[in-house]
C-alpha angles and dihedrals in degrees: 000000000000090000090052093050090048090051091051091049092050091049093050092046091050092048090052089057099040103038098087135156106271089167131038120197122194127202139169127195086266097054135267117014117255120250095271095055092039091055091050092050091056088068086075093064115127092030109156104247099200092054124076106288115250098250095160092051091051091050090053090052093054103042100127126085138298091038111099102174138001125209128181126209132179128225108191138255099027116341131101118197119209111198118192127191110204130198116276115281123232092202149309127288114205123191122214083234089070104259120127126188137172115234136190127228092278094054094254112151110241097188143284111325130229130189113304143142092265121117114263124221117197116206135175096227129090116257099226107121129060128242094042127215110308089235091068099066089038089056093045093051088053090049090052090057091047090049091058088071095053137053095215129085113265132220134173146186123229114213108182101301097340118101116201112191126198128199122177112259090357135097124287107247123209123196134172112223095202095046101039112160112222090229097050095112093050090049092050092047093051092047093050096045091048092049091054091049093048092042091230112113120191120232092218136023113195112196097174092101136062089253113040115243116222124200119197 
């Protein structure tokens, strides 16, 4: 009996040393980690999976924004899972080149984006550097306000400083980011509510001027 227990102890001890992370997978709440976070996660390769996982080491690796929390999980026999919770996104920026990323209100890229109810901003620039252009989060915050008036998902194109928003079966809305009137939302709300009451919806609402221009 003692020999059997000793053999089991030797086996467990040996397994603790030899069962290591040959593969490290990295995820955020939005899907797979981007290249930056994935590269950092690979520094945790060869972690011993039957020992307490190195949570402090992982937190030190992911100290910069937009990482909020880091959690490690093991998938025996040889995989370590790195799970990141990132700061809340304000929307999705999609390049005409095909890339789509979620960003926060500072323009920091939170990771590759998948389908969601967030507003989508389409731009003609590559999405390689983080933080992105300050106009992008500004535009997405405006889209979030516009979306509160409609029940449909909203998307928009940014052409220089002109934001053109599209909502299915609703007016096209045009806004200038560098000449944004402080009462633009109130004006839009009044126009939209009045159009529903009168049963005559405009095809386009242009808010770039002191007095909104409506096209029917």
